[in-house]
TIZA-68971 format. One record per residue (C-alpha): z, y, x; residue in one letter. Coordinates in steps of 0.2 Angstrom, whole numbers, padded with zeros to 4 digits, always signed. Example, Ala and Ser with C-alpha at 12.3 -4.5 7.8 and 13.67 -1.06 7.14 Angstrom:
<sites>
+0039-0022+0062A/+0036-0005+0068S/
</sites>
This chain:
<sites>
+0000+0000+0000M/-0005+0017+0007K/+0006+0032+0002V/+0000+0050+0004F/+0013+0063+0003N/+0008+0081-0001K/+0017+0098-0003L/+0005+0104-0017S/-0006+0096-0030P/-0024+0095-0028N/-0036+0104-0041D/-0038+0088-0051E/-0019+0085-0052Q/-0016+0103-0057L/-0029+0104-0070N/-0023+0088-0078G/-0006+0096-0078F/-0011+0111-0088V/-0023+0103-0100E/-0018+0094-0116G/-0001+0095-0125D/+0008+0109-0115V/+0021+0111-0128E/+0030+0094-0125T/+0045+0094-0114P/+0043+0086-0097I/+0053+0078-0083A/+0047+0081-0065M/+0052+0069-0052V/+0054+0076-0034N/+0055+0063-0020L/+0061+0072-0004L/+0061+0067+0014K/+0070+0079+0026F/+0067+0082+0044K/+0081+0080+0056E/+0081+0098+0061K/+0074+0112+0049A/+0058+0120+0054E/+0052+0137+0048Y/+0034+0144+0047E/+0040+0160+0055D/+0047+0151+0070G/+0065+0157+0068R/+0078+0146+0077D/+0091+0137+0067T/+0104+0124+0069N/+0102+0118+0051L/+0096+0100+0047S/+0082+0098+0035G/+0094+0093+0021A/+0105+0108+0024E/+0090+0120+0023A/+0084+0111+0007Y/+0101+0114-0001A/+0099+0133+0002I/+0081+0132-0005Y/+0088+0122-0020G/+0100+0135-0025E/+0086+0148-0026K/+0075+0135-0036V/+0089+0132-0049Q/+0089+0151-0052E/+0070+0150-0055C/+0072+0135-0066L/+0085+0144-0077K/+0073+0158-0080K/+0060+0147-0088V/+0074+0136-0097G/+0073+0122-0085A/+0086+0112-0076E/+0090+0099-0064I/+0096+0084-0074V/+0098+0072-0059F/+0099+0073-0040S/+0105+0060-0028G/+0102+0050-0012V/+0088+0037-0012V/+0097+0021-0006S/+0085+0007-0011R/+0071+0004-0023L/+0070-0010-0036M/+0052-0013-0033L/+0041-0009-0019G/+0044-0007+0000E/+0045+0012+0003V/+0064+0015+0005E/+0062+0024+0021D/+0050+0036+0014L/+0063+0046+0004W/+0080+0053+0007D/+0083+0061-0010S/+0077+0062-0027V/+0079+0077-0040A/+0073+0077-0058I/+0070+0093-0066A/+0068+0095-0085R/+0056+0108-0092Y/+0058+0112-0111P/+0039+0113-0112V/+0026+0107-0100E/+0017+0124-0097K/+0033+0130-0089Q/+0031+0119-0074C/+0016+0129-0068S/+0026+0145-0068K/
</sites>
């Protein structure tokens, strides 16, 4: 099995997300893998781990979610999978619930 990780959806995925019934609530599953040490595009030095940097980012994300009526309904460490062989690919999982699908693209 080949697994391709992406940071952003491609055009086909994004279009599929905004077409159809956009009035239905949706849960978005976020599978997360952290670097041992955080890296920033602007090159700033940091002693933060990737997980610590994501926790700071996550606080800001929760503020944005509230603005559109969304919330994190579950987050936790990935310790094992029931099916498949990709346990090492993910460190954490977070599930966000949006009241209507169209809010996901905001």
